[in-house]
C-alpha positions in Angstrom: -35.5 -5.5 -75.2 -35.3 -6.5 -78.8 -34.3 -10.1 -78.3 -35.9 -12.6 -80.7 -37.4 -15.5 -78.8 -36.5 -19.0 -79.9 -38.8 -20.8 -82.4 -41.3 -23.1 -80.8 -40.2 -26.7 -81.4 -43.9 -27.5 -82.1 -44.1 -25.1 -85.0 -44.7 -27.0 -88.2 -42.4 -26.2 -91.2 -45.4 -24.5 -93.0 -45.0 -21.7 -90.6 -41.9 -20.3 -92.2 -38.9 -19.7 -90.0 -37.8 -16.0 -90.5 -35.2 -16.0 -87.7 -32.3 -15.3 -90.1 -34.2 -12.3 -91.6 -35.6 -10.5 -88.5 -34.3 -6.9 -88.1 -36.0 -6.2 -84.8 -37.8 -7.7 -81.8 -41.2 -6.6 -80.6 -39.8 -5.0 -77.5 -37.3 -3.0 -79.4 -37.8 0.7 -79.7 -37.6 1.9 -83.3 -35.9 5.2 -84.3 -38.0 8.3 -84.5 -39.3 8.8 -88.0 -40.7 11.7 -90.0 -43.4 12.1 -87.4 -40.8 12.5 -84.7 -42.1 9.6 -82.6 -40.3 6.4 -81.7 -42.3 3.2 -81.1 -42.3 -0.5 -80.5 -44.5 -3.5 -81.1 -44.5 -4.9 -77.6 -48.3 -5.2 -77.8 -48.1 -8.0 -80.3 -48.3 -11.6 -79.0 -45.4 -14.0 -79.7 -45.0 -17.6 -80.7 -47.5 -19.6 -82.6 -50.5 -17.4 -83.0 -53.8 -17.7 -85.0 -55.2 -14.8 -87.0 -58.3 -15.1 -89.2 -58.0 -18.9 -89.1 -54.3 -19.2 -90.1 -51.5 -20.1 -87.7 -48.3 -18.0 -87.9 -44.8 -18.1 -86.2 -44.8 -14.5 -84.8 -41.5 -13.5 -83.1 -40.1 -10.4 -84.8 -40.3 -8.2 -87.8 -38.4 -7.5 -91.0 -38.3 -3.7 -91.7 -38.2 -3.3 -95.4 -37.5 -0.1 -97.4 -38.6 1.1 -100.8 -36.2 2.9 -103.1 -38.0 6.2 -102.4 -40.7 7.5 -100.2 -41.0 7.7 -96.4 -38.0 6.4 -94.4 -37.7 6.1 -90.7 -34.0 5.5 -90.8 -31.0 5.2 -93.2 -32.0 3.4 -96.3 -28.9 1.4 -96.4 -29.8 -0.6 -93.3 -33.2 -1.7 -94.7 -33.5 -4.6 -97.1 -35.5 -3.9 -100.2 -36.1 -7.6 -100.8 -36.2 -10.8 -98.7 -36.1 -14.3 -100.2 -37.3 -17.3 -98.2 -36.9 -20.9 -99.1 -40.0 -23.1 -98.7 -40.1 -26.4 -96.9 -42.2 -28.1 -99.5 -42.8 -27.5 -103.2 -46.6 -28.2 -103.3 -47.9 -24.8 -102.2 -51.5 -23.6 -102.9 -51.2 -20.2 -101.2 -48.9 -17.9 -99.2 -50.3 -16.1 -96.1 -48.5 -13.1 -94.7 -48.8 -10.7 -91.8 -47.8 -7.1 -92.6 -47.5 -3.9 -90.7 -47.0 -0.5 -92.3 -46.0 3.0 -91.3 -48.2 5.9 -92.4 -48.8 6.2 -96.1 -48.9 9.4 -98.0 -50.5 10.2 -101.4 -47.4 10.3 -103.5 -45.7 7.3 -105.0 -46.8 4.2 -106.7 -49.8 2.1 -105.8 -48.0 -1.1 -104.7 -47.0 -1.5 -101.0 -45.2 -4.8 -101.6 -44.5 -7.3 -104.4 -44.5 -11.1 -103.8 -42.7 -13.4 -106.2 -43.2 -17.1 -106.3 -40.2 -18.8 -107.9 -40.9 -22.2 -109.4 -38.4 -25.1 -109.5 -38.7 -25.1 -113.3 -37.3 -21.5 -113.4 -40.6 -19.7 -113.9 -41.9 -16.9 -111.7 -45.2 -15.2 -111.0 -45.5 -11.8 -109.3 -48.4 -10.6 -107.2 -48.8 -7.1 -105.6 -50.2 -5.8 -102.4 -52.2 -2.6 -103.0 -51.0 0.5 -101.3 -53.3 2.2 -98.8 -55.2 5.2 -100.1 -54.6 7.4 -97.0 -53.1 7.3 -93.6 -52.9 4.0 -91.7 -56.1 4.4 -89.8 -58.1 4.8 -93.0 -60.5 2.0 -94.0 -58.7 -1.3 -95.0 -57.7 -1.4 -98.7 -59.0 -4.1 -101.0 -57.0 -7.3 -100.6 -56.0 -6.5 -97.0 -57.7 -8.0 -94.0 -57.3 -6.5 -90.5 -55.8 -9.2 -88.3 -54.9 -7.4 -85.2 -54.4 -3.9 -83.7 -52.9 -2.5 -80.5 -51.8 0.7 -78.9 -48.1 1.6 -78.6 -47.6 3.7 -75.5 -44.8 5.7 -77.3 -47.0 6.5 -80.3 -50.6 6.9 -79.1 -50.1 10.0 -76.9 -48.7 11.9 -80.0 -50.8 10.5 -82.8 -54.0 9.1 -81.2 -54.0 6.0 -83.4 -53.6 2.3 -83.2 -51.0 0.2 -85.0 -52.7 -2.2 -87.5 -51.5 -5.6 -88.6 -52.9 -6.9 -91.9 -53.2 -10.4 -93.3 -52.7 -10.9 -97.0 -53.2 -14.2 -98.8 -51.5 -14.8 -102.2 -53.0 -17.8 -104.0 -50.6 -19.8 -106.2 -52.1 -19.4 -109.7 -50.4 -22.7 -110.8 -50.5 -25.0 -107.8 -49.4 -28.0 -109.9 -46.0 -26.3 -110.3 -43.4 -26.9 -107.7 -42.3 -23.8 -105.8 -38.7 -23.2 -104.8 -38.8 -19.9 -102.9 -40.8 -16.8 -102.1 -39.4 -13.2 -102.4 -41.0 -10.2 -100.8 -40.0 -6.9 -102.4 -40.8 -3.4 -101.2 -42.8 -1.4 -103.7 -40.8 1.3 -105.6 -41.6 4.8 -104.3 -44.6 3.4 -102.4 -44.2 6.1 -99.8 -44.2 3.6 -97.0 -41.8 1.3 -95.2 -43.5 -2.1 -95.0 -42.8 -4.5 -92.1 -43.1 -8.3 -92.7 -44.0 -10.1 -89.5 -44.8 -13.7 -90.5 -45.3 -16.0 -93.4 -47.2 -19.3 -93.6 -47.6 -21.5 -96.7 -50.7 -23.6 -97.4 -49.9 -27.0 -98.9 -51.9 -28.0 -101.9 -54.9 -30.0 -101.0 -55.1 -28.7 -97.4 -58.3 -27.4 -95.8 -56.9 -23.9 -95.7 -56.1 -24.0 -99.4 -59.8 -24.1 -100.1 -60.3 -20.4 -99.1 
């Protein structure tokens, strides 16, 4: 089923708690999209998981939706933006795990926008580049392959794996206190991005020295 497991009590606050924002569980079957195939993400591990040296709280997904482009369901039930409060203001970088449906050649070049909002009212926006081809194409610049698996509902029809990508967003002004992080789907990106997990790196931490 699509039940979201409870957060591990051992999870540190830097592994952001997305419970209030999840739109599906990994065992939940998604609706059939343009390719006519429903799928699920039951192949993903849950709980505190480490990918490429970073720990994440991985328990569900947030299906986002661009204003235009490919849609695997009614646009009204997909958030275009998600804002997450941070547990501490001294943030050196934001690490995220993303999953994406197939991408076509039309639309803009941004898959996702990430906005850091500072306590002093300032903002800085960074963008995730859109893939240049279908999901199984080589990884785009700025995206690192963190995991992949085979969905029994998708593979027989499409003969492809599902890919999870890790994206790191450095805070260009780490001396400024951060209030929140907003993830916004790219306009007309031609893809519905899925946000799986977010971890923040405190300023001065070992991870922040990447």
